[in-house]
N, C-alpha and C positions, 0 to 999 in steps of 0.2 A: 741543318747547315745554314750559315749566315752569309748573305750576299750584300756587298756594298753597291749601292746604285747612286752614282753621282748625277746630279741634275734630276733627282727622283721626284721632285714636285712639278717638273715641267710636263709638257704634253706627252711625249713618248715615254718619258721616265715614269710618270704616274701610272700609266696603263701597264707598263712592264712590272712595276711593283705589285699591282693587283694580280697579275698573272703569276708572279713568283709566289706570292703569299697563298694564292689558291692551290699551288702545287706543293705547299708545305714548307717553303723556305722562310727563314727569318730574314728581315731586311733592315739594313741601316741606310738611311738617305743622307747624302751630303748635298746641300744646295745653298747658294748665296741669295736666292730669292730675287735675282735681278730681273727675271722675266716670268715669275710665278708667285704664288701666294701660299703662306703657311697653312691656310685652312684646307689645302688639298690633302694634307696628312690626315685630317679628320674625315674627309670624304673617302679616302682609301679605307680607313678603318670602318666606315659605315658600310662599304661594299663587302669587305672581306671578313669583318668581325674581329680584326686584329690591327692594332696600331703599330706602324713601323717606327723604329727609332729614328729621330730626326736630329741632325747636327747642322746648324746654320754656319757654314764655313765657305770661304772663298778659296778655291784650290790654288789660286795664284799666290796665296799666302803659304809659303813653303813650311814654315814652322808649325802653323795650325794644322796643316795637312798631315805632317809627320806625327804630331801629337794625337790626332784623331784616330789614325790607323793603329797606333800603339795602344790606344785606349781600348779598341775593339779587337782584341787579339784573336778571336775565333772566326774572323772573316776568312772564307775559303775561296772567294772569287769576287771579281769586280765587273760591273757593267757600267761603262763610261759614256754618259750622255752629255755631261756638263760642258757646254760650249755656246758661244754666240753663233747665231745661225741665219741671220738675215742677209741674203745675197746683196740687195741694194745698199744696205747700210755698210756692208763690208767694203764696197767699192768706194764709199765716201770716207770711211774710217779704217783704212788698212792696218795701221799700227795698233789700233785698239783691238782688232781681231787677232792679229799675230801674237800680241802680248798675252791676251786672255787665253786663246785656244791652245797655244803651244806651251806657255809656261805652266798652265794648269796640268797638262798631260805629263810633262817632265816631273813636276812635283809629285804627282800621283804615282808614277812609275818608281820613283825613288823611295817613296813611302811603302809601296808594295814590296820592293826589294828588301827594305829594312825589316819588314815583318814576314818575310818568306811567303808572300802571296804570289802564286805563279800563274793564276788564271784570269784573263781579262777578255771580255767581249767589248769590242770597240764600235761605237756608233759612227759609221762612215756614211758616204753619200755617193749617189750617181754623178754628182758634180765632178768627181775625179776623172770621168771619161770625157769631159768637155763636150763638144759636138761630135759624136761618133761618125766615122766614115760608113759604117754598116750598122743596120738595126735588124733585129733587137741586139742589145748589148750583152756580150758574154763576159765572164770574169777575166778571161785572157785577152779581151779587146784592148788595143793600145790606149794608153792614157795620154790624153792631149793636154796642152797647157790649159790650166784652169781659167775659166772666164771671170772669176771673181776671187778676191782674197779669201773669202769663206771657203770656196772650193779648194783653194791652194792649201789652207790649213788642214783640210782632211787628208790630202795627199801627203803633206809633210808629216802629219801625225802617224800615218801608216808607215812611212819610212823610218820614223823614230822607233816605233814598236818593232819593226822588222830588225833593225840594227841591234836593238836591245835583246831580242829573242835569240839572235845568233851567238851571243856571248854569255847568256844566262839561261836559267831554266824557265823563263817566261814563255807561256803559251797563249796565243791570241786567236780569236775568230773575229774578223772584221766584216761587219754586215753593211754592205753598200745598198742602202735602200733608196727608193724612188720618192714618191710623194704621198706621205701618210696624211689621211684626212679622216673625218668622222669622229665619233665619240663612243664611250662606253654605253651599253644598252640601258644602264640605270640613269643616265643623264646626270650623274653626280660628278663626273670628271670629263674633261674635253679640252679642246684647244682654247687657251685663254690668253690671247696676246695683250700685252700692256701697251696702250697707245694705239696708233693706227696699225692695223694688221698688215704684215708683209706678204702673207700667203693668200691664195685665191679664196678658199672656202670660207674662212672666217669673215672675209670681206663680203662675200655673198650673203651669209646669214645675218651679218650686221646691217647690210643694206635692206634686207627683207624685214628685219624687225624695226627698222626706222632709225638706227644709229648713224647710218651713212646715207647720203643723198642718192648715190648711184654706185655701181660697180665699175671700177676702172679695168679695162681690158688692154693690156700693154701690147699693142701691135696687131694689125689686121692684114699685114702684107707678107706674112711668112709663107714659105713654100709648103703649105698644107692644104687640105681640101676645102677649108673655110677661111684660111688666112691667119688663123690664130695658133698659138704655140701648142704643142702636144706633149703631155706628160703621162707617166704611168702612175695612176692613183691607186693607193692601197689602203684598206681599212686599218685603222690604228690597232684594233684588237688582233687582227691577223698578224700584224707586225710584232706586237708584244709577245705573242706565242713563240715566234722564231727566236727571241732572245732567251726564253726559258730553255728551249731545245738546245741552243748554242752553249749556254753555261753548263747544262747537263752533259753535253758532249765533251767539254773540257774536264769536268769533274770525274767523269767515268773513263777518261783517258782513251776515248774512241776517236779522237782527232787523228788525222793522218799526217799532218805537218805541224811544225811549231807555229806557223802563221797561215791561217786559212781564210779565204775570201768567199763570200756568198752574196749574190744579188737577190734582193727581196723586192718583188713587185708582183703584179698580176700577169705580166707578159702581154699586156694590151695598153695601147696609148689612146688617150682621149684629148680632144681639143678643149680650149677654154670655153668655147661656145657650147660644146657637148655637155660640159659640166653644168653650165648655166641652164641648159634645157632639161637636164636630169633634175636639178633642183626645182625648176618650175613645175615639172611633172609630179614630183612626190609631195610638194608643198601646196600645189594649187594656186600659187601666187605668180604674178608677172613681175619680173625683175627689170629695173631701170639700169641699163649699162651704157657706157660710152667708151669708144675706142680712143686711146691716147698713144703717145709715142712709145716705141719699144723701150724697155728698161735695160740699161747697161748691165751686162753680166749675165743676162738670160740667154739660153740657147734655144734653138728652133724646135727641136723634137728629140725625144728620147723615151725608150721603153725597154724593159728588161727581157732577157732570156733567163727564165727561172728554172730551167731543167736541172741544173747542177744542184741547186738548193732543194728542189723537189726530190731528187734521187738520193742525195747524200744525207740530208737532214730529215727526210720524211715529212717535209713541211710544204704546204701549198696554201696560197691565199684562197679564201672561200667566198668572201662577200663581194657583190657586184657594186657598180657605181651608184645605183639608186639607193641601195641599203646604206652606203656610205653617206649619201646626202641627207637621207631622212634622219639618221642618227645625229648628224651635225646640226640639223634644224631643231631636233628635240632638245639638244644641249643648249642651243641659243635661246629657245623658249624657256627652258628651266632657269637660265641666268636672268632672264627678264622677270620671271615670277619672284625670284629671290630679291631682285632689286626693288620690286613693288612692295 
């Protein structure tokens, strides 16, 4: 069976393509390479022994999106990652984010409808919960006003899919995940930000390797035990496995609703300083970090209640923070070796 993975050369997308191919699926990748590189396709092939089909297309281009799905008539399901994702950048460029993330989804859904493709796994985010009143966050926790345009596009996208599923045969599983970090054990794929990283862990590894002078820690006056923000960090390969389970659930028609939601995390929160300490422990290096002002759009603390996903999907995050950090460091060192 053939699965379309939009944003498949990106960080989460590439690891999911590997997981899909390892489970016997054929994969078509659509990506505009705005935040990834074409050579990721070759790295995927090196890991799995099979090269996915690659189409360089921007989903904001409605005509090309329709043509691509018409060309690949045997696609049975879609996993939709393609979106801009930097919280800070979205605050500065809201229209850029709304145009890209919303138009691309609408074009994709129209193309799916035209080609009778009814199954979609949507890459959502814990940002839809805003700053929750109660922790850990459950799937039925109230959704707060998003702290950033990025978070708002995820909520709007879910609404668009829900409205569409109510009047068509579209079935969706929305995976609201927390903070994916780490890299594949092969160190052939990992997080590869273009320009200055927006996420904590690549900033840590780049500082450790000498690409950055120090790690910026946004805020040390939060209401947490060490003053830094808390997130639920999950290993990227644990996250990728959940996408394979989700698409199989739709294809086997074992979903219980037209639109289902699952939180994906470890169920535990770690502060920024705890992440830095974990990296120092596994790498044997001492990091230089500086506290800077809070970043607009960031929330104070959030972590998941994953019991529903554990029970319904039979999925559970397996890897701990230290394993996440050493895999991220191995990936950064592999990049440095390639550069040399």
